[in-house]
C-alpha positions, 0 to 999 in steps of 0.5 A: 018743306017748300015746293022748290025743295020738294022739286029738288029732292024729286029730281035727285031721286030720278037721277041715276045713282052713278051721277049722284056718286060722281057729284059727291066725289066732285064735291069732295074734290072741290072742298079739298077732301081729296087733293090734286094728284091724289089717288082715288080708292079702288072701285072695289073699295068704294063699292064696298063702302057705298054698298053699290055695284062695282060697275056703278062706281066705274060709271061714276068715275068715267063721268068725272074723267069726262068732266075733267076732274079725274084722270087715269094713269097706267098702273096707278089707277085713277087720280084727281087731275093736277089742275082742277077745271077752271070755273067761270070768272062770274062764279068765282066772283060770286063766291068771293062776294058771298064768302070774303077772305076771313081776316084774323085779329091777332091778340098776341104780338109775335116778338121773335122772327119766324124760324127760317125754312133752312135751319143751321143744320142744313148748311155744310159748315154749321158754326151754330154755337149750341149745335152738337154733332148729331152724327156721333149720337149712339142711335143704335144703342138708344134704339135698344131702349125704345125697342124694350119699351115697345115690347113691354109697354107700361100701359098705365103710363100712356094715359093723360096724367102725370104731366110733371114728367115720367117718374123714372126720368125725374128720379134719374135727373134728380140723381144726376143733378145731385152728383154732378151739379150739387143741386138738392132739395128741389122739385123737377118738372120735365118739359119740351126743351128749355124754351118751353120752360122759359115760356111757361115761367114767363106766363106764370110770373110776368104781366104787362108792365113788369120788367126783366133784368137781362144781360146786354148780350144774350139769348134772343129766344129768352127775350122773346119769351119774356116780351110775349107776356108784356114784360119790358127788358132792362139791359144790365151792363157786362164787362170782361167778367160778365154781368156788372152787379153794381149796375144791376143794383142801380136798376133794381133800385128803380123798381118793378123788376120781377125777374133776373135772367142769367147764363152764369156758366159760359155766358151766352153768347160771350162764353164768360163764366161769372165768378163766385163773388159776383154770383153771391152779390147778385143773389144778395141783391135778388134777396134784398129786392124780392126778385127771382133769378132764372139760371139758364144752364144750357151746356153745363156738361161741357167744361174742360179745364177744371170742375165748373163752378156749381150752379147758383141753384146749388146754394139757394137757401131762400128758394128764389132760383129757377134752374133751367137746363136741357139735354139738347146739347148732349143728345139732339134738339129734336129729343125735346128733353129739358127740365125746370128745377125750383121749389114745390110751389112753382113746380106745382103751378108750372105743371098745372099750366103745362096741362093747359097746353099739353095733356101729356109729354112724350112718354116713350122718349122720357122713359127711354132716356131714363133707361139710358141714364139708369144703365150708364149709357148717358154718362158714357156718351157724355164722357165721349162727347166731352173729350171730342168737344175739348179736342175740337175747342183746342183745334179751333183755338190753335187755328185762330192763333195761326191766323193771328201769326199771319197778321190778322187782327183776331183776338179772343179768350179761350173759354174753359168750356162750352161749345163756342168761342166769342171772337173779335175779328178786328173789322166790321162783321155787318152783313157777313152772316148773309154773305156766308149763307150764300157760301153754305156757311152758317155763322152767328154774329154780334148783331144778333145778340146785342139788345141795345139798338141804335148803335153804330153797327160798323163797330160790330166786330164779334162772331160766335164760332161754334165748334162742336158740330163739325170735324176738324177738317170741316172747321178748317174749311169753314173758317177759311171761307170766313177769313177770305170773306172778311180779309180777302 
């Protein structure tokens, strides 16, 4: 120990205890351990923690008040001041010189825009295409299952294990998929929504230089997941019946396509359902070239005019279909319950990869959903919401037909199911989204979904009109704003 250090320690020992405590509190404020306007613990609490007399604490706080670090407020004790004492410019300059701002060197390039502070649900008129009406979810009923689990917790399930998902929920999902979607003989992994599933599949199966075949109009978050692994997106043409198998065959022949990404039922965003013939052609092409298919079945529950076509995963003799779906459309986005269905080898690898990111999923939520499904609440809610959204779809269709009769150049096909309509407004919709946001209307347009860039944007005419999250009155009022903005 050198002489200077000894002198410093001797001075510290000679300083009054209350000054040492004041210095320590001031240092905590400087380092951000106690933030501006935060209340300090009571003198009694600090005295107990530091094993000193309460009067010593009061003297230390009084010293901080005198220096301008702390203030007293009636009935709220002592608080850190809102604006901390300004140190001299020389001191700040010296600090900056010694500790320059750290510059991050990011190895991952973000491939999607940051989520805006104000989400779609914050707008009065929310035409987001996949947004359910959260106001209609049976929270009181669902709370009952949570309460049961908290009263009688299964302690063996609360540790860091079983990252494939809660066994009870997997059992219920397996039964549901067998009964409603004809999917059997596959393994299931529960994940935090379908996006997590897409991301993990991308990380496991793709690397820089690989290619993914995607529809020209599609789901940007899925594109972002593929590009995050360095993959290149190959655009496959679409017509009024969906993806064109002939063009897919031509692209596969060029090589290096590792995945085909599809939304066969209620294609996102155009709502077209891919017919059985084209599905078979696509499957045969995938088998021929040894390429896996990701089938994103994001809103299978809501089909109104007939029984929906069974998923491609229901007839998958080679095991090359990766089926991804979610409960977000039936429940709410914040539930974060999605699932990946595939053969055992892929589910095993996905579970291992998931463990790198997260040692455990939300046990209580998964168990509650399992109870909800087991006791029939899930299917009862599904029936209610299917009737509700069917009615809202028909209402929107009739509203648009009324506008057509008024002479507006609106054209559309009524989809057999889903939660949105793909509408040709007959005029350019460029800039419409930004204008509507200022009028408390959230709407998605063709500009957001078209993978081909460099086109004449004045040709963009389509909007995706979600109808599920709003009442008939809200749909009417929101559409009136949209029509007035486009046609005056």
